[in-house]
C-alpha positions in Angstrom: -56.1 65.9 24.8 -52.2 66.5 23.5 -52.9 68.9 21.2 -54.4 71.1 24.2 -51.4 71.6 26.2 -50.0 74.8 24.2 -46.6 76.2 25.6 -47.8 78.2 27.6 -49.9 76.0 29.7 -49.3 75.5 33.3 -47.3 72.2 32.7 -44.2 74.1 31.4 -43.6 75.7 34.7 -43.3 72.8 36.6 -39.9 72.9 38.0 -37.0 69.9 37.7 -37.6 69.0 40.7 -40.9 68.4 41.1 -40.4 65.9 37.4 -38.2 64.2 39.0 -39.6 63.5 42.5 -42.7 62.4 40.2 -40.8 60.4 38.2 -39.1 58.7 41.2 -41.8 58.3 43.4 -44.0 56.5 40.5 -41.4 54.6 39.2 -39.3 53.6 42.1 -36.3 55.1 40.5 -33.7 57.5 42.0 -32.7 59.8 39.0 -31.0 63.2 40.2 -30.9 64.6 37.4 -33.5 65.4 33.9 -30.8 63.9 31.4 -31.0 60.9 33.3 -34.2 60.4 31.9 -33.0 61.1 27.8 -33.6 57.0 26.8 -36.9 57.4 26.4 -37.1 54.4 29.1 -38.7 56.4 31.8 -41.5 58.0 29.6 -42.6 54.4 28.0 -43.1 53.1 31.7 -44.9 55.9 32.6 -47.0 55.3 29.8 -47.1 51.8 30.8 -48.6 53.0 34.4 -51.1 55.1 33.1 -52.6 52.4 30.1 -51.3 49.2 31.6 -50.3 46.7 28.8 -50.3 49.0 26.2 -46.6 49.1 25.9 -45.2 46.1 25.2 -42.6 46.4 28.2 -40.1 43.5 27.1 -39.0 45.9 24.5 -38.0 48.7 26.3 -33.8 49.0 26.9 -33.5 50.3 30.2 -30.0 50.1 29.3 -29.8 52.1 26.8 -26.3 54.1 26.2 -25.9 54.4 22.8 -28.5 56.4 20.5 -29.4 54.1 17.9 -30.5 51.8 21.4 -32.4 55.1 22.6 -33.9 55.9 19.7 -35.7 52.4 19.3 -36.9 53.1 22.8 -38.5 56.4 21.6 -39.9 53.8 18.5 -42.0 52.2 20.7 -42.8 55.5 23.0 -44.3 56.5 19.7 -46.2 53.6 18.5 -48.2 53.5 21.6 -48.9 57.4 21.1 -50.3 56.4 17.8 -52.3 53.4 19.1 -53.8 55.9 21.6 -54.6 58.1 19.2 -52.5 60.7 21.1 -51.6 63.9 18.5 -48.1 64.1 19.6 -45.0 64.5 17.6 -41.6 63.2 19.7 -38.6 65.2 18.7 -36.0 62.2 19.1 -33.4 63.8 17.6 -33.1 66.3 20.0 -34.2 64.1 23.4 -31.0 61.6 22.8 -28.8 64.2 22.6 -29.4 64.9 26.5 -30.1 68.1 26.5 -31.8 69.1 29.8 -34.1 71.8 28.8 -35.5 69.6 25.3 -36.1 66.4 27.8 -37.5 68.6 31.1 -40.5 70.0 28.8 -41.0 66.5 27.2 -41.1 65.4 30.7 -43.0 68.3 31.6 -45.7 67.9 28.9 -45.6 64.2 29.8 -46.4 64.8 33.8 -49.8 66.9 32.5 -51.1 64.5 30.4 -50.6 61.5 32.3 -52.0 63.8 35.2 -55.3 64.6 32.9 -56.0 60.7 32.4 -55.5 59.8 36.2 -56.2 62.7 37.9 -52.9 62.8 39.1 -53.8 59.8 41.4 -50.9 56.7 41.6 -52.1 53.4 40.6 -51.5 51.4 44.0 -51.4 48.1 41.9 -49.0 49.0 39.2 -45.8 47.5 40.2 -42.6 49.4 38.3 -40.1 47.0 39.9 -41.6 44.3 37.9 -43.0 45.9 34.9 -39.3 47.0 34.4 -37.9 43.2 34.3 -38.2 42.2 30.5 -40.9 39.9 30.5 -42.0 40.3 34.0 -45.3 39.0 34.6 -44.3 36.3 32.1 -41.1 35.5 34.0 -42.3 36.0 37.2 -45.8 33.7 36.3 -42.8 30.9 34.8 -41.1 31.3 38.0 -44.1 30.5 40.2 -44.8 27.6 38.4 -41.5 25.9 38.9 -41.4 26.3 42.6 -44.8 24.5 42.5 -43.5 22.2 40.5 -40.2 22.0 42.7 -42.4 22.0 46.0 -44.6 18.9 44.6 -41.7 17.4 43.7 -40.2 17.8 47.6 -43.3 16.6 49.1 -43.2 13.0 47.4 -40.1 12.8 48.1 -40.4 13.6 51.4 -43.4 11.3 51.8 -41.6 8.4 50.1 -38.5 8.4 52.4 -38.3 7.1 55.9 -35.1 8.1 56.4 -35.0 11.4 58.6 -31.7 12.7 57.4 -33.6 12.8 53.3 -36.2 14.4 54.7 -33.5 17.1 57.0 -31.8 17.4 53.2 -35.1 17.8 51.4 -36.7 20.4 53.7 -33.1 22.4 54.1 -33.4 24.0 50.4 -37.0 25.1 51.4 -36.1 26.9 54.4 -33.2 28.4 52.9 -35.9 29.6 49.9 -38.2 30.8 52.9 -35.1 32.8 54.7 -34.6 34.4 51.1 -37.9 35.5 50.2 -38.4 36.9 53.8 -35.2 39.2 53.8 -35.8 40.4 49.9 -39.6 41.6 51.4 -37.6 43.2 54.1 -35.4 44.5 51.7 -38.2 46.0 49.8 -39.4 47.3 52.6 -36.6 49.1 53.7 -35.9 50.6 49.8 -39.8 51.6 49.7 -39.4 53.3 53.7 -35.9 55.5 52.5 -37.6 56.4 48.4 -40.6 57.7 50.4 -38.2 59.7 53.1 -36.3 60.7 50.1 -39.0 62.1 48.3 -40.3 64.1 51.1 -37.0 65.7 51.6 -37.2 66.7 47.9 -40.6 68.0 48.0 -39.2 70.2 50.8 -36.5 71.5 49.3 -38.6 72.3 46.3 -41.1 74.0 48.7 -38.0 75.6 50.4 -36.5 77.0 47.3 -40.0 78.7 46.2 -40.5 80.4 49.0 -37.4 81.7 48.8 -37.2 82.8 45.4 -40.5 84.4 46.4 -39.2 86.5 49.5 -36.3 87.2 47.1 -38.5 89.1 44.4 -40.5 90.9 46.4 -37.5 92.3 48.5 -35.9 92.7 44.7 -39.0 94.8 43.8 -38.8 97.0 47.2 -35.1 97.6 45.9 -35.8 98.8 42.4 -38.4 100.8 43.6 -37.1 103.3 46.1 -34.0 103.3 43.7 -36.2 105.2 41.2 -35.3 109.1 41.3 -38.6 110.3 42.0 -38.2 108.3 45.3 -34.4 107.4 46.1 -33.3 110.7 48.0 -36.6 110.6 50.2 -36.1 109.6 53.7 -38.1 106.3 54.0 -36.5 105.0 51.1 -33.3 105.7 52.2 -34.2 104.1 55.4 -35.4 100.8 53.8 -31.6 100.4 51.9 -30.2 101.0 54.9 -32.2 97.9 56.0 -31.6 95.7 52.5 -28.2 96.7 52.1 -27.4 95.8 56.1 -24.4 93.3 56.4 -25.7 89.9 57.3 -24.2 90.4 60.7 -25.3 93.3 61.7 -28.7 92.8 64.3 -29.2 96.9 64.4 -30.1 97.7 61.0 -33.8 98.0 61.5 -33.0 100.3 64.8 -30.3 102.4 62.5 -33.3 102.9 59.7 -35.6 104.0 62.6 -33.6 106.2 64.2 -32.8 108.0 60.5 -36.5 108.6 60.3 -36.8 109.9 63.4 -33.8 112.5 62.9 -35.4 113.0 59.2 -38.7 113.8 61.0 -37.2 116.5 63.4 -35.1 118.0 60.4 -38.5 118.4 58.6 -40.4 119.9 61.4 -37.4 122.2 62.6 
């Protein structure tokens, strides 16, 4: 599959904003520039999302700043490619330099590959924040076991104690932990809501930019046509250029062009 994604594939025409939106929505990040993904950690997690468990996420360094640390991340990614028999050589020396174009091309390829595997559908069971914490699942499991033992110990203390004050003191920490848990869940919910809003806004901006570029290209084509020697002096071309070159604040450009056409037609019939 990887070898069939050539440089003329539609994957390489995906814009920077669309790539950033894809990364942020999938991994619950807030990247604003392509070069922020130059460390290789994002690419590792995108593969972990596509093939859960294949990438040893506890070895991935999301705080990588030096080229040495970044190279270690790309080694993990290349090993994952080899394990999955993905025929793709990673240009590590170019990517770690943080050049936007090199990183954009690689991410374009990666998006095309991941979408081909999962049909562009997001894995709802994948928790990117949890997976980013080193040894995430093991830590959560150990934490749950520890909390369970702590609760059991507190229950034993409560049963054996007849002191009302003692019961209050034992239940106090539990209440505090419950409040913290509820607060964290609420904050995470707010974070997800804000992230969705940001993603929607970026998609809107990206759509508007594409629409602007589309109509600008059309107007530019019309301008070039009107400037050709065979057409530039005929009345219709001159009228169109009056509209194209009118000042932004000039509201009568269309009326002026129409009046010019009427005069030209009258002169032609005389």
